C-alpha positions in Angstrom: 0.0 0.0 0.0 1.2 3.5 -0.7 0.8 6.1 1.9 0.9 9.9 2.2 3.4 11.1 4.8 3.8 14.5 6.4 7.3 15.1 7.9 8.2 17.7 10.5 11.6 19.1 9.6 13.4 21.4 12.0 11.3 23.9 14.1 9.0 25.3 11.5 9.0 23.3 8.2 6.8 20.5 7.0 7.4 18.3 3.9 4.6 16.2 2.3 5.4 13.1 0.3 2.9 10.9 -1.6 3.1 7.3 -2.7 5.4 6.1 0.1 5.5 2.4 0.4 8.6 1.5 2.4 8.9 3.3 5.7 12.4 1.9 6.5 13.7 3.4 3.2 11.9 6.6 4.0 13.8 6.9 7.3 17.1 6.4 5.5 16.1 9.0 3.0 15.1 11.5 5.7 18.4 11.0 7.6 20.3 11.7 4.4 18.3 14.6 2.9 16.7 16.2 6.1 19.1 15.4 9.0 17.0 17.6 11.3 13.7 15.8 10.8 11.8 15.2 14.0 8.8 13.0 13.3 6.4 12.0 10.5 2.7 11.0 10.3 1.5 8.3 8.0 -1.9 8.6 6.4 -4.1 5.9 4.7 -4.4 6.7 1.0 -8.1 6.2 0.7 -9.6 7.2 4.0 -7.0 9.9 4.8 -7.0 8.8 8.5 -3.7 8.9 10.3 -2.3 5.3 10.6 0.8 6.0 12.7 3.3 8.6 13.8 7.0 7.8 14.0 9.7 9.9 15.7 13.3 10.2 14.6 14.4 8.1 17.6 12.1 5.2 16.8 9.0 5.8 18.9 5.9 4.6 17.1 2.3 5.8 17.9 -0.5 4.1 16.2 -3.7 6.0 15.1 -6.8 5.3 17.1 -9.1 2.7 15.8 -12.7 3.6 14.9 -15.4 1.5 16.6 -17.5 -0.3 14.0 
């Protein structure tokens, strides 16, 4: 599945990427291109709901599940 990702870079900048499928590769890319990135949020491509949030230091927070 390909996700949309919003990345917090530095103190006041955000970068939005579309069609991200490999989060491990994304982290490697961020460390190379944006060394001062702090965290990123991952969004489901169809529902637009936040799936998870990952910090630079590996903390993962999962989005809340909707009750059905």
